[in-house]
N, C-alpha and C positions, 0 to 999 in steps of 0.2 A: 471523376467517376459518375455515371448516370444514375438516376434514382433506381432504375431496375437492377443495375449492377450492385449498388449499395444495399438494396433489399435482399438480393441474393447472398451477398457477403454476410449480412447480419443473420439470415436464415441458417447459413452453414455454421456460424459461431454458436448460435442458440442451440442448434441440434447437437453440435459436438459437446457443449457443456452438459446438456441433458444426458447424452450417452455416457460421458465420462462419469457423471454422478451415479447413473443407474447401473452401468456395467463395469466401471473401473477404467482407469486410463490405459492400462496395458491391453485390456481385452477389446478396446474400441479401435477399429481400423478406419482409415480414410474411406475405404469402400463402404463400410457400414454407415458412416456419417453421410456419404453422398446418397445412399439408398434411402435412408431415413428422411433426408432433406428433400428428396425428389429431384435431384440433379444428377448429371452424369459424373462419373469418377474423374474424367478429364476436366469438367467444369469446376469440381471441387479443388483439384490440383492447380487449376488456373488462378484461383484466389489464394490458396494456401498450399505451400509446397510440402508441409509436414504437420503433424499434430502439434509439434512445438510452436509452430507459427500461429496455430489456433489459440493456444494458451496465451501467447504474447498478445494476441488481439484482445483476449479477455482482460489481461493486465491493463492494456491501453484504454479500453472502454471503461473499466472500473475506475481508473485514475481520473478520466474525464468526468465521469459521474460524480466522483468525490469532489473534484474541484468546483463543479457547479453547485453542489450541495453546500459547500463552505462559503459561498458568496454572502449568504444571509448571516452566517456567523460573523464574518469579517465586518459586515455593515453594522452589526449590532454591538459588537464587542471591541473595546479598546484595551482591556486588561490582558496581560500575558496569559494568566490562568484561564480566563474566559475564552480566549481564542484557541489556546491549545486544547483545552477540554472539549470545546465545541467541535474542533477538527477530528479528534479521536472518536468522539461519540458519533459523529456523522458517518465515519468510516464503518463502524460497527453496524449502524442502522442500514446503510445501503448494501452492506455485504451479507446480511442475514440470509437472503434467499440462496446464497451460494455456500452456505456453511457446510452442508453435507458434502458438496463437491470438494471443498477445501480440505476436509478431514481425510478423504480418500486420496487426494492428490498430494498432500503435504510431503510425503516421503520422497517424491521426485524433486520438489522445490528445495528440500533440505540438503540434497546432495551437492557439495561444493562444485563439482565438475559439470553438473547438469546445466544446460543452457537455460533451463527454466528457474534456476536459482535467482532470487532477487538481487544477488551480488554479481551475476554474470554480465558479460559484455552484451549479450543479446537482450538483456533486461534493462540496459542503460537508459533508453528513452523514458520508460515508466519510472525508473529510479530517480532520474534527474527531475522529472516532473513533480514527483512526490517531495523531493528536497526543496524544490522551488515553492511548493505550497507551504512548507514549514518556514521558509524564508519570509513569506508573507505574514506568518504568525508573528515572527520576531520583529520585522520592520514596522508592522502596524501597531505594535504594543506601546502603550504609553509609559510603562514602567522603566526605571533606570537599570542598567546592567553594564558590566565591564565591556569596553569596546572590542577587545580582542575575542572575548567569549561570544559576543554578538555575531562575529564573522563566522565562527565555527558551530554556533548553536543549531542552525538548520539541519546539518548533517547529524548532530548528536540527537536531535529530536526525531529524525528519521530512524535512527537506531533504536530509540525508545519505542517508536511505533512498531518496529520489527518484533520487539519483545511482547507488545500487546497482541500482535498477530499470532505469535506462537501460543500465548495464553488462550486466545480466542479459538484457535484450532482445537484445543483440548477441552474447551468449555462446553459441557453438556447440560448446563443449567437452562431452565425455560427462558427463552428470549435472550440468551447469553447475559443473564443478569449479573453473573460473577465478573464478566469482563467489564461491564459498566461500573461495577463497584470498584474494580481495580483502577480504572481511570479516575474515578472520584477520589481515591486515596493517593494515587501517584502524582496527579497534577499539582495539588497544593504543595507537595514536597519539592517538586521541581521548581515551582514558582518561588518558593522560599529561598532555595539555593541560588537561583538566578538573580533574585532581588538583592541578595547579599554579596553578589560577585564583585561589586565595585569597592567593597570595603577592604582596607589594607590587610586585615587578618584572613580574609577569604581569597584575596587575589592570588596568593601563592598556590592555593588548591586548584583554582581555575586554570592557572598556567600549567600545572601538572596534568590536568585532564586534557588540555589542548595538546601537550606534548605527546600524550598517549595516542591521541587521534592521529597525529602527524606520523608517529611510528607505525601505526596500523596501515596507513596509506602507503608507506614506502615499500 
């Protein structure tokens, strides 16, 4: 893709996100997005066949930005808690400009059959990239943990992140301070459980958690 084409594509995405935030997702049409971006309707449809594709582009871009922001965290942190907490906090930080959009848009993403759901087939690339990021959290950690849990932990951490996202969507505190406090309280608990997972008395619990995950996948 040429630099002009990439710039046009980014302009359409930015315009769409602004209109989604200001007017709402349902009220915003592709024609309105094209007009506001200063491109023809045909040109808008050339880059994005639907509004859903525009949101998927936002997902992909947000994930790439998050991954880049986490490089410094991974370079500085070897502890599991430090890496996990850093990744979660970085997501809240880079997502803050889109908080108002997320509040208005959430009801669409929350519908199980909606292609914009984070669990949908259409969202698979962004979902797999996010799970891969949590795999880096686990694989780069110096702490000891149960080997079988280690294999399943990236997906479990992604599910934890989904819970943080839900809390964040409903967080109206200044600067999303309550979400940061939630992360600061939850991460030590997860770290403690993971750190104990290799002990005989805890291994059975870890196996049960893994079995539940396997059943949910089936």
